[in-house]
MARBA-3410 file (N, C-alpha, C, O; in Angstrom, 1 decimal):
54
100.1,116.5,141.8,99.3,115.3,141.5,98.2,115.6,140.4,97.9,114.8,139.6 ~ 97.8,116.9,140.3,96.8,117.2,139.3,97.3,117.0,137.9,96.6,116.5,137.1 ~ 98.5,117.4,137.7,99.1,117.2,136.3,99.2,115.7,136.0,98.9,115.3,134.9 ~ 99.6,114.9,136.9,99.7,113.5,136.7,98.3,112.9,136.4,98.1,112.1,135.5 ~ 97.3,113.3,137.1,95.9,112.8,136.9,95.4,113.2,135.5,94.7,112.5,134.8
95.7,114.5,135.1,95.4,115.0,133.8,96.0,114.1,132.7,95.3,113.7,131.7 ~ 97.2,113.8,132.8,97.9,113.0,131.8,97.4,111.6,131.8,97.2,111.0,130.7 ~ 97.0,111.1,132.9,96.5,109.7,133.0,95.1,109.6,132.4,94.7,108.6,131.9 ~ 94.3,110.6,132.6,92.9,110.6,132.1,92.7,111.0,130.7,91.7,110.5,130.1 ~ 93.6,111.8,130.1,93.4,112.2,128.8,94.0,111.2,127.8,95.0,110.6,128.1
93.2,111.0,126.7,93.7,110.0,125.7,94.4,110.8,124.6,94.0,111.9,124.3 ~ 95.4,110.3,124.0,96.1,111.0,122.9,95.2,111.2,121.7,94.4,110.3,121.4 ~ 95.3,112.3,121.1,94.5,112.6,119.9,94.9,111.8,118.7,94.2,111.7,117.8 ~ 96.1,111.4,118.7,96.7,110.7,117.6,95.9,109.4,117.3,95.9,108.9,116.2 ~ 95.3,108.8,118.3,94.6,107.5,118.2,93.4,107.8,117.3,93.1,106.9,116.4
92.7,108.8,117.5,91.5,109.1,116.6,92.0,109.4,115.2,91.4,109.0,114.2 ~ 93.1,110.1,115.1,93.7,110.4,113.8,94.1,109.1,113.1,93.8,109.0,111.9 ~ 94.7,108.2,113.8,95.1,106.9,113.2,93.9,106.1,112.7,93.9,105.5,111.7 ~ 92.8,106.2,113.5,91.6,105.4,113.1,91.0,106.0,111.8,90.6,105.2,111.0 ~ 91.0,107.3,111.7,90.5,107.9,110.5,91.4,107.5,109.3,90.8,107.2,108.2
92.7,107.6,109.5,93.6,107.2,108.4,93.4,105.7,108.0,93.4,105.4,106.8 ~ 93.2,104.9,109.0,93.0,103.5,108.7,91.7,103.2,107.9,91.6,102.4,107.0 ~ 90.6,103.9,108.3,89.3,103.8,107.7,89.5,104.3,106.2,88.9,103.6,105.3 ~ 90.2,105.4,106.0,90.3,105.9,104.6,91.1,104.9,103.8,90.9,104.7,102.6 ~ 92.1,104.2,104.4,92.9,103.2,103.7,92.0,102.0,103.3,92.1,101.5,102.2
91.1,101.6,104.2,90.2,100.5,103.9,89.3,100.9,102.8,89.0,100.1,101.9 ~ 88.8,102.1,102.8,87.9,102.6,101.8,88.6,102.6,100.4,88.0,102.2,99.4 ~ 89.8,103.1,100.4,90.6,103.1,99.2,90.9,101.7,98.6,90.8,101.5,97.4 ~ 91.1,100.8,99.5,91.4,99.4,99.1,90.1,98.8,98.5,90.2,98.1,97.5 ~ 88.9,99.1,99.1,87.7,98.6,98.5,87.4,99.2,97.2,87.0,98.5,96.2
87.7,100.5,97.1,87.5,101.2,95.8,88.4,100.6,94.7,87.9,100.4,93.6 ~ 89.6,100.4,95.0,90.6,99.8,94.1,90.1,98.4,93.7,90.3,98.0,92.5 ~ 89.6,97.6,94.7,89.2,96.2,94.4,88.0,96.3,93.4,88.0,95.5,92.4 ~ 87.0,97.2,93.6,85.9,97.2,92.7,86.3,97.7,91.4,85.8,97.2,90.3 ~ 87.2,98.6,91.3,87.7,99.1,90.0,88.4,98.0,89.2,88.2,97.8,88.0
89.2,97.2,89.9,89.9,96.1,89.3,88.8,95.0,88.8,89.0,94.5,87.7 ~ 87.8,94.8,89.6,86.8,93.8,89.2,86.1,94.3,87.9,85.8,93.5,87.0 ~ 85.8,95.6,87.8,85.1,96.2,86.6,86.0,96.0,85.4,85.6,95.7,84.3 ~ 87.3,96.3,85.6,88.3,96.2,84.5,88.4,94.7,84.0,88.4,94.5,82.8 ~ 88.4,93.8,85.0,88.5,92.4,84.6,87.3,91.9,83.9,87.4,91.1,83.0
86.1,92.4,84.3,84.9,92.0,83.6,84.9,92.4,82.1,84.4,91.7,81.2 ~ 85.5,93.6,81.8,85.7,94.0,80.5,86.6,93.1,79.7,86.3,92.9,78.5 ~ 87.6,92.6,80.3,88.5,91.7,79.6,87.9,90.3,79.4,88.2,89.6,78.5 ~ 87.1,90.0,80.4,86.5,88.6,80.4,85.6,88.4,79.1,85.7,87.4,78.5 ~ 84.8,89.4,78.7,84.0,89.2,77.5,84.9,89.1,76.3,84.5,88.4,75.4
86.0,89.9,76.2,86.8,89.8,75.0,87.6,88.5,75.0,87.8,88.0,73.9 ~ 87.9,87.9,76.1,88.6,86.6,76.2,87.6,85.5,75.7,88.0,84.6,75.0 ~ 86.3,85.6,76.2,85.4,84.6,75.7,85.2,84.7,74.2,85.1,83.6,73.6 ~ 85.2,85.9,73.7,85.0,86.0,72.2,86.2,85.4,71.5,86.1,84.7,70.5 ~ 87.4,85.6,72.0,88.6,85.0,71.4,88.6,83.5,71.5,89.0,82.8,70.6
88.1,82.9,72.6,88.1,81.5,72.8,87.0,80.9,71.8,87.2,79.8,71.3 ~ 85.9,81.6,71.6,84.9,81.1,70.6,85.5,81.0,69.2,85.1,80.1,68.5 ~ 86.4,81.9,68.9,87.0,81.8,67.5,87.9,80.6,67.4,88.0,80.1,66.3 ~ 88.5,80.1,68.5,89.3,79.0,68.3,88.5,77.7,68.4,89.0,76.6,68.4
END
């Protein structure tokens, strides 16, 4: 019975590992989003300049 109780009370370590991986994915997604926004702002000013010429 001791083995059964040990198995029932211990939580798998993979759950903590999965949470860390998920957090890192979220961080990478946010970083990519901010990078894209910065790049689009650069294009926005050049597009406004082109529209002013027309």
